[in-house]
C-alpha positions in Angstrom: 168.5 31.2 -26.3 166.8 30.7 -23.0 163.9 32.8 -21.8 164.8 35.2 -19.0 162.6 34.5 -15.9 160.6 37.2 -14.1 161.9 38.7 -10.8 160.8 36.9 -7.7 160.2 33.7 -9.6 163.8 33.0 -10.1 165.2 30.3 -8.0 168.5 32.0 -7.8 168.9 35.0 -5.5 169.1 38.4 -6.9 172.4 40.3 -6.9 172.4 44.1 -6.5 175.6 45.8 -7.8 176.4 49.3 -6.7 179.3 51.1 -8.5 180.8 54.4 -7.3 183.9 55.5 -9.1 186.4 52.7 -8.9 184.5 51.1 -6.0 182.1 48.4 -7.0 179.9 46.7 -4.4 177.3 44.0 -4.7 175.1 42.1 -2.4 172.6 39.4 -2.8 168.9 39.8 -2.0 167.1 36.8 -0.8 163.4 36.4 -1.5 162.5 35.8 2.1 164.3 39.1 3.1 162.3 41.0 0.5 159.1 39.5 2.1 160.2 40.6 5.5 161.0 44.1 4.4 157.7 44.3 2.6 155.9 43.1 5.7 157.7 45.6 7.9 156.9 48.4 5.5 153.3 47.5 5.4 153.2 47.3 9.2 154.8 50.7 9.5 152.4 52.2 7.0 149.4 50.7 8.7 150.8 51.9 12.1 151.3 55.4 10.7 147.8 55.5 9.3 146.4 54.3 12.6 148.4 56.7 14.6 147.4 59.6 12.4 143.7 58.6 12.6 143.9 58.3 16.4 145.5 61.7 16.8 142.9 63.3 14.5 140.0 61.5 16.3 141.5 62.3 19.7 141.7 66.0 18.9 138.0 66.0 17.9 137.0 64.2 21.1 139.0 66.6 23.2 137.5 69.6 21.5 134.1 68.1 22.0 134.8 67.4 25.7 136.2 70.8 26.2 133.2 72.5 24.6 130.8 70.4 26.7 132.8 71.2 29.8 132.8 74.9 29.0 129.0 74.8 28.4 128.4 73.1 31.7 130.7 75.6 33.4 128.8 78.5 31.9 125.5 76.8 33.0 126.8 76.4 36.6 128.1 79.9 36.6 124.7 81.2 35.5 122.9 79.1 38.1 125.3 80.3 40.8 124.7 83.9 39.7 121.0 83.3 39.8 121.1 81.8 43.3 123.4 84.6 44.5 120.8 87.1 43.2 118.0 85.2 45.0 120.0 85.2 48.2 120.7 88.9 47.9 117.0 89.5 47.3 116.0 87.3 50.2 118.6 89.0 52.4 117.3 92.4 51.4 113.7 91.4 52.2 114.8 90.0 55.5 116.5 93.2 56.4 113.5 95.2 55.3 111.2 92.9 57.3 113.4 93.2 60.3 113.5 97.0 60.1 109.7 96.9 59.6 109.2 94.7 62.7 111.6 96.8 64.8 109.7 99.9 63.7 106.3 98.4 64.7 107.7 97.2 68.1 109.2 100.6 68.7 105.8 102.2 67.9 104.1 99.8 70.3 106.7 100.5 73.0 106.1 104.2 72.6 102.3 103.7 72.9 102.9 101.7 76.1 105.1 104.4 77.6 102.4 106.9 76.8 99.8 104.8 78.6 102.1 104.5 81.6 102.6 108.2 81.7 98.8 108.7 81.4 98.2 106.3 84.3 100.5 108.6 86.4 98.4 111.6 85.4 95.1 109.8 86.0 95.9 108.4 89.5 95.6 111.7 91.4 92.5 112.6 89.5 90.9 109.4 90.5 91.7 110.1 94.1 90.1 113.4 93.9 87.1 111.8 92.1 86.8 109.3 94.9 86.8 112.0 97.5 84.0 113.8 95.6 82.0 110.6 95.5 82.5 109.8 91.9 83.0 106.2 90.9 84.3 104.5 87.8 86.5 101.7 86.8 90.1 103.0 87.6 91.7 103.8 84.3 95.1 103.6 85.8 94.4 100.0 86.9 93.9 98.9 83.4 96.5 96.3 82.2 99.1 97.4 79.7 100.0 94.4 77.6 103.6 93.6 77.4 105.2 93.7 74.0 105.7 90.0 73.4 104.5 89.1 69.9 104.0 85.5 71.1 101.6 86.3 73.9 97.8 86.5 73.7 96.5 89.8 74.9 92.8 89.3 74.4 92.3 89.6 78.2 93.3 93.3 77.9 90.0 94.1 76.1 87.6 95.9 78.3 84.2 95.2 77.0 83.5 97.5 74.1 84.2 97.4 70.4 86.7 99.7 68.8 88.1 99.8 65.2 90.8 97.3 65.0 93.8 97.9 62.7 93.8 95.6 59.7 96.7 93.2 59.7 97.3 94.1 56.1 98.1 97.6 57.0 101.0 96.3 59.2 102.6 94.3 56.4 104.7 95.1 53.4 104.5 93.4 50.0 107.5 91.2 50.6 106.3 90.1 54.0 102.8 89.2 52.7 104.0 87.3 49.7 107.4 85.8 50.3 107.5 85.3 54.0 104.2 83.8 54.9 105.7 81.9 57.8 106.2 85.3 59.6 102.5 86.3 59.4 101.5 84.8 62.8 103.9 87.0 64.7 102.7 90.0 62.7 99.1 89.1 63.6 100.0 89.0 67.3 101.7 92.4 66.9 98.5 93.7 65.4 96.6 92.2 68.4 98.9 94.0 70.8 98.5 97.2 68.9 94.7 96.8 68.9 94.8 96.1 72.7 96.8 99.3 73.3 94.4 101.2 71.1 91.4 99.8 73.1 93.0 100.7 76.4 93.6 104.3 75.1 90.0 104.5 74.0 88.8 103.1 77.4 90.9 105.6 79.3 89.4 108.4 77.3 85.9 107.1 77.7 86.3 106.6 81.4 87.6 110.1 81.9 84.8 111.5 79.8 82.3 109.4 81.9 83.8 110.8 85.1 83.5 114.3 83.7 79.8 113.7 82.9 79.3 112.2 86.3 80.8 115.2 88.0 78.7 117.6 85.9 75.6 115.6 86.6 76.2 115.5 90.3 76.8 119.2 90.4 73.5 119.8 88.6 71.7 117.5 91.0 73.2 119.3 94.0 72.3 122.7 92.7 68.7 121.7 91.7 68.2 120.0 95.1 69.6 122.9 97.0 67.4 125.4 95.1 64.3 123.2 95.7 65.2 123.2 99.4 65.4 127.0 99.4 69.1 127.5 99.4 70.1 130.6 97.4 72.4 128.7 95.0 72.8 130.1 91.5 71.2 127.9 88.9 73.4 126.2 86.3 72.8 127.7 82.8 71.8 125.1 80.2 73.9 125.2 77.1 73.2 123.7 73.7 75.7 120.9 73.0 76.6 118.3 70.4 77.7 114.8 70.9 78.3 111.4 69.3 81.0 108.7 69.6 84.5 109.9 68.9 86.3 107.9 66.2 89.9 109.1 65.9 91.9 108.7 62.8 95.3 108.3 64.3 97.3 108.3 67.6 97.7 112.1 67.5 94.0 112.5 67.7 93.8 110.2 70.7 96.5 112.2 72.4 94.7 115.4 71.7 91.4 114.0 72.9 93.0 112.6 76.0 94.4 116.0 76.9 91.1 117.6 76.2 89.2 115.1 78.4 91.7 115.5 81.2 91.2 119.3 81.1 87.4 118.9 81.0 87.6 116.4 83.9 89.7 118.9 86.0 87.3 121.7 85.2 84.3 119.5 86.1 85.8 118.5 89.4 86.7 122.1 90.2 83.2 123.2 89.6 81.8 120.3 91.6 84.2 121.2 94.5 83.1 124.8 94.4 79.4 123.9 94.4 79.9 121.5 97.3 81.8 124.1 99.2 79.1 126.7 98.5 76.4 124.3 99.7 78.5 123.3 102.8 78.7 127.0 103.7 75.0 126.8 104.6 74.1 125.3 107.9 72.6 122.1 106.5 74.3 119.5 108.8 72.2 118.2 111.6 73.9 119.3 114.9 72.4 116.4 116.8 72.0 113.6 114.3 69.5 111.0 115.2 67.8 113.1 117.9 64.2 114.2 117.7 62.9 117.7 117.9 61.1 118.6 121.1 60.2 122.3 120.3 59.9 123.9 116.9 60.7 127.4 115.6 58.1 130.2 116.1 55.5 131.0 118.7 55.0 128.6 121.5 54.1 128.4 125.2 57.1 129.3 127.3 58.1 126.1 129.2 59.0 127.9 132.4 56.4 130.7 132.9 53.8 129.2 130.6 53.1 132.4 128.6 53.1 132.8 124.8 56.6 133.5 123.5 58.7 133.5 120.4 61.1 130.6 120.1 64.0 131.7 117.9 65.3 128.2 117.2 64.5 124.5 117.6 65.2 122.1 120.5 66.6 118.6 120.1 66.0 116.0 122.8 69.6 115.1 123.8 70.9 113.5 127.0 73.7 115.3 128.8 77.0 114.6 127.0 75.5 114.0 123.6 77.9 115.1 120.8 77.0 118.4 119.2 78.4 119.1 115.7 78.9 122.3 113.7 76.2 122.7 111.1 78.5 124.3 108.5 82.1 125.5 107.9 82.8 128.7 109.7 84.7 130.5 112.4 83.8 130.5 116.2 82.8 134.0 117.4 81.5 133.1 120.8 82.4 130.2 123.1 81.4 130.5 126.8 78.6 131.5 129.2 75.9 133.7 127.7 72.9 134.5 129.9 69.9 132.4 129.4 71.7 130.4 126.7 74.0 129.0 129.3 77.1 127.6 127.7 77.0 128.9 124.1 78.9 128.4 120.9 78.2 130.8 118.1 79.8 130.2 114.6 79.9 132.6 111.8 79.4 131.2 108.3 79.3 132.6 104.8 76.3 134.3 103.3 75.8 136.4 106.4 74.6 133.4 108.4 75.5 132.4 112.0 74.5 129.4 114.1 74.1 129.1 117.9 74.4 126.0 120.1 73.1 126.6 123.6 72.7 124.9 127.0 75.9 122.9 126.4 77.4 121.0 129.2 80.9 121.2 127.7 82.5 123.4 125.0 85.3 122.0 122.8 86.2 125.0 120.7 87.4 128.5 121.4 86.9 131.9 119.9 88.7 132.5 116.6 88.9 128.8 115.8 87.9 127.6 112.3 85.6 124.6 112.2 84.3 122.4 109.4 80.8 121.0 109.0 80.3 118.0 111.3 83.1 118.9 113.6 82.4 118.4 117.4 81.9 121.7 119.1 80.3 120.8 122.4 78.2 118.3 124.4 74.5 118.6 125.2 73.5 119.8 128.7 71.0 121.9 130.6 72.9 125.1 131.4 71.2 128.5 131.4 67.4 128.9 131.2 66.5 125.2 130.7 64.1 122.7 132.1 66.3 119.7 131.2 69.1 118.3 129.0 68.6 119.3 125.4 70.2 121.4 122.5 68.8 124.7 121.6 69.9 125.4 118.0 69.5 128.7 116.1 70.2 129.9 112.6 70.5 133.7 112.1 70.7 135.7 109.0 71.9 139.3 109.4 71.4 138.9 113.1 67.8 137.9 112.9 66.6 134.3 113.7 65.2 132.2 110.8 63.7 128.7 110.8 66.6 126.1 110.7 64.2 123.4 109.4 64.6 124.5 105.7 68.4 124.1 105.9 68.1 120.7 107.7 65.7 119.4 105.1 68.1 120.5 102.4 70.9 118.7 104.2 68.9 115.6 104.4 68.2 115.7 100.6 71.8 116.5 99.8 73.4 114.0 102.2 73.9 111.5 99.4 76.0 114.0 97.4 78.0 115.5 100.2 
């Protein structure tokens, strides 16, 4: 009996028989076909394994990529949120800074308007002061710096030191720390504010100086008049206090300015009253520049040569020389009057009258009001006279008094009147 050979090693092809009921089928399997089938199967298995591995690895890679993308997206979102917050903060600071700057500019504009209104108030006072002989640097002429933060207003300073607002007081925390680039403009705003402050102080000090000048001039007039014998009431000395004024804010400056204006008005009114009172006395020389030819009192009569009383003084004055009123008053006589010739008599305050005699011409009429220094006539030689001259008398209560005292007072007071 022959040994049966193993499958695949037989040289004869294998036959596969399939029986199903009465049907019987068979087919022959060649060795090379088995090899091909096995190869195809192995290829499919390997392909399947590779495909499965690829899909698994791909899902892991996708998940990793998605996670990384999500992480980056979250990081960008956080960064954008942070930047948006910074932008919001910067915008808020900018708005605050803008409001702050607008407030400061509005404040400076208000101070400038106040200075302009003060100049309008000061102008007429300075005119009155000029008429009274007071002199000071015109406060109304002081420059008011324009509100341009980029301009340099150092020229507006007027020669004295005043407390200058610190720049830090004009800044907020955000401006000082985060917006350093805006500090120069704030510094110049502070300069403008300081300039306005200096001008306000200067106006106040000039008004105060004018008030002091008015009071000092009034005191000099009164003292000089009293030394000259004019019955002027003495100024009572009062105990006062002083020292430089250092205000704490603008309201104090406003109050001090109003107070100084009131004091200045009062000082000028008192000075005007004093000058008017002094001018009511016959202190103006009726023939300025002319010498005296005959004094008041006893003398030898120039016509008959006998001792006589001379009730006035005579001025050497050629015919036509201008004759002036010696004080403010009212004309009570104007015409021919016996030995006086052409006479003008003027009634003044304090019971005083003055007479201007031997005139060649008369330029006033009875009842007319005249002021000191006004032309009332021209020198001549009318009446009882030996030649052209002015006979000048001063009478108190109808009695003649020596005019020299009043003329000396007028000479001393001429610088003040």
